[in-house]
C-alpha positions as CSV (number, residue, x, y, z in Angstrom):
1,M,-91.5,-148.5,-145.4
2,K,-94.7,-150.4,-147.1
3,K,-93.4,-153.8,-146.6
4,S,-92.3,-152.8,-143.1
5,M,-96.4,-151.7,-142.6
6,F,-96.9,-155.4,-144.1
7,L,-94.9,-157.2,-141.8
8,F,-96.7,-154.8,-138.6
9,V,-99.9,-155.6,-140.2
10,I,-99.7,-159.1,-140.6
11,A,-97.7,-159.4,-137.1
12,L,-100.7,-157.8,-135.5
13,T,-103.6,-160.0,-137.4
14,G,-101.4,-163.0,-135.5
15,A,-102.9,-161.4,-132.4
16,F,-106.5,-161.7,-132.4
17,V,-105.9,-165.2,-132.5
18,F,-105.7,-165.2,-128.7
19,N,-108.1,-164.4,-125.9
20,I,-107.0,-162.7,-122.5
21,T,-109.3,-164.1,-120.3
22,A,-107.0,-164.5,-116.9
23,L,-106.8,-160.4,-117.8
24,A,-109.2,-160.6,-114.8
25,D,-107.5,-162.4,-112.7
26,N,-105.9,-159.3,-110.5
27,Q,-105.2,-161.3,-107.2
28,G,-102.1,-158.8,-105.3
29,M,-101.9,-156.3,-107.9
30,K,-101.6,-153.1,-106.3
31,M,-100.9,-149.8,-108.6
32,D,-98.7,-147.5,-106.6
33,H,-99.8,-144.2,-106.6
34,S,-96.8,-142.4,-104.4
35,Q,-95.1,-141.1,-106.9
36,S,-95.9,-139.4,-110.1
37,A,-94.8,-140.2,-113.8
38,G,-92.7,-137.5,-113.4
39,D,-90.9,-138.1,-110.1
40,H,-89.4,-141.9,-111.6
41,S,-85.6,-141.8,-110.9
42,K,-85.0,-143.1,-114.6
43,T,-87.3,-141.4,-116.9
44,M,-89.1,-142.7,-120.0
45,D,-87.5,-141.6,-123.0
46,H,-90.4,-141.4,-125.7
47,S,-88.2,-139.9,-128.6
48,Q,-88.3,-143.4,-129.7
49,H,-92.6,-144.1,-129.4
50,I,-94.8,-143.4,-131.5
51,G,-98.4,-142.3,-131.6
52,E,-99.7,-140.0,-129.1
53,K,-99.3,-140.7,-125.3
54,I,-102.7,-141.0,-123.8
55,H,-101.4,-142.2,-120.3
56,E,-98.3,-142.8,-118.4
57,S,-98.5,-144.9,-114.4
58,K,-95.9,-146.9,-112.3
59,V,-96.6,-149.9,-110.7
60,E,-94.3,-151.8,-108.3
61,G,-91.2,-149.2,-109.9
62,Y,-92.3,-150.6,-113.7
63,Q,-93.1,-147.9,-116.0
64,F,-95.7,-147.9,-118.1
65,A,-96.4,-145.0,-121.3
66,Y,-99.4,-145.6,-123.2
67,H,-99.6,-144.5,-126.9
68,L,-102.5,-144.6,-129.4
69,L,-101.7,-145.1,-132.9
70,N,-105.4,-143.5,-135.4
71,M,-105.3,-146.4,-137.8
72,E,-107.1,-144.4,-140.4
73,D,-107.4,-147.1,-142.8
74,R,-109.0,-149.3,-140.3
75,A,-111.9,-148.9,-138.3
76,T,-109.3,-149.4,-135.0
77,H,-106.9,-147.9,-133.1
78,H,-103.5,-149.2,-131.9
79,M,-103.0,-148.8,-128.9
80,M,-99.2,-149.0,-127.6
81,V,-97.9,-149.5,-124.2
82,Y,-94.3,-148.9,-123.8
83,I,-92.5,-150.7,-120.5
84,L,-89.1,-150.3,-118.9
85,A,-87.9,-152.6,-115.7
86,P,-87.1,-150.2,-112.6
87,D,-83.4,-150.4,-113.6
88,G,-84.6,-148.9,-117.0
89,G,-84.5,-151.6,-118.9
90,K,-86.8,-152.2,-121.5
91,V,-89.2,-155.4,-120.7
92,E,-88.9,-157.5,-124.4
93,D,-90.3,-160.6,-122.8
94,A,-94.0,-160.1,-121.6
95,K,-97.5,-161.2,-122.3
96,V,-99.3,-158.2,-122.1
97,G,-103.4,-157.7,-122.8
98,Y,-105.9,-155.1,-122.7
99,L,-109.4,-155.1,-121.5
100,V,-111.1,-151.8,-122.3
101,K,-115.0,-151.0,-121.4
102,G,-116.2,-148.5,-123.7
103,P,-118.7,-145.3,-123.2
104,D,-121.9,-147.9,-123.9
105,G,-120.5,-150.7,-121.7
106,T,-119.1,-153.2,-124.8
107,K,-115.2,-155.0,-123.8
108,Q,-112.9,-155.3,-125.8
109,K,-109.9,-158.0,-124.8
110,M,-107.3,-158.2,-126.5
111,M,-103.9,-159.8,-126.5
112,A,-100.9,-157.1,-127.4
113,M,-98.4,-158.6,-129.7
114,G,-94.4,-157.8,-128.4
115,M,-92.7,-155.2,-130.6
116,K,-88.9,-154.3,-129.6
117,G,-90.0,-152.9,-126.0
118,A,-93.6,-152.3,-126.5
119,Y,-96.7,-154.3,-126.5
120,G,-99.5,-153.2,-129.3
121,A,-103.2,-154.4,-130.1
122,D,-106.1,-153.2,-132.3
123,L,-108.5,-151.4,-130.2
124,D,-111.8,-149.3,-130.8
125,F,-112.1,-146.2,-129.6
126,K,-114.1,-144.2,-132.1
127,Q,-117.1,-143.9,-129.8
128,K,-117.2,-140.5,-127.8
129,G,-116.9,-140.7,-124.4
130,T,-114.6,-142.2,-121.3
131,Y,-113.0,-145.7,-121.8
132,A,-111.7,-147.7,-118.5
133,V,-108.6,-149.6,-119.7
134,K,-107.0,-152.7,-117.6
135,M,-103.6,-153.6,-118.6
136,K,-102.4,-157.0,-117.7
137,A,-98.4,-157.8,-118.1
138,V,-97.0,-160.9,-117.0
139,T,-93.2,-161.7,-117.2
140,P,-91.2,-165.1,-116.4
141,D,-91.1,-163.0,-112.8
142,K,-93.8,-161.2,-111.9
143,K,-97.6,-160.1,-112.8
144,F,-98.3,-156.5,-113.1
145,M,-102.0,-154.6,-113.7
146,D,-102.7,-151.3,-114.3
147,E,-105.4,-149.5,-115.1
148,F,-107.1,-146.2,-116.4
149,T,-109.8,-144.1,-117.6
150,Y,-108.8,-142.3,-121.6
151,E,-111.6,-139.9,-123.1
152,V,-112.5,-139.4,-126.2
153,E,-114.4,-136.0,-127.1
């Protein structure tokens, strides 16, 4: 367990060297709110997901499930997004980034690191209030933009 956590931490630190300036380029990206998370033809199985599920959405047939891990030994949280293709398969070849605007207006940009169909990055959610979260995923075939708000009480 310690070895896998150590490798996980090493892998995450590599993600800090990337910048996600392209996150704001959401040209052509439209969210599909016509169906709720429960209306998917193939529902996402969260049994293998880690952390607390904070949001679930669907964009152009792709399903996104966001989970947040409280990293008590660090000053950050770890946000994961699990992505399923319209056929129900895991999307494991995407480049994913987050742009998070905090309650005080500060912005965090972070490239996520791919981990077996999920993409995670360390982000600060310590301040109470509403966070605006934007996620951009780029696969070999498509670009997606998703956004939601998350309340920290």
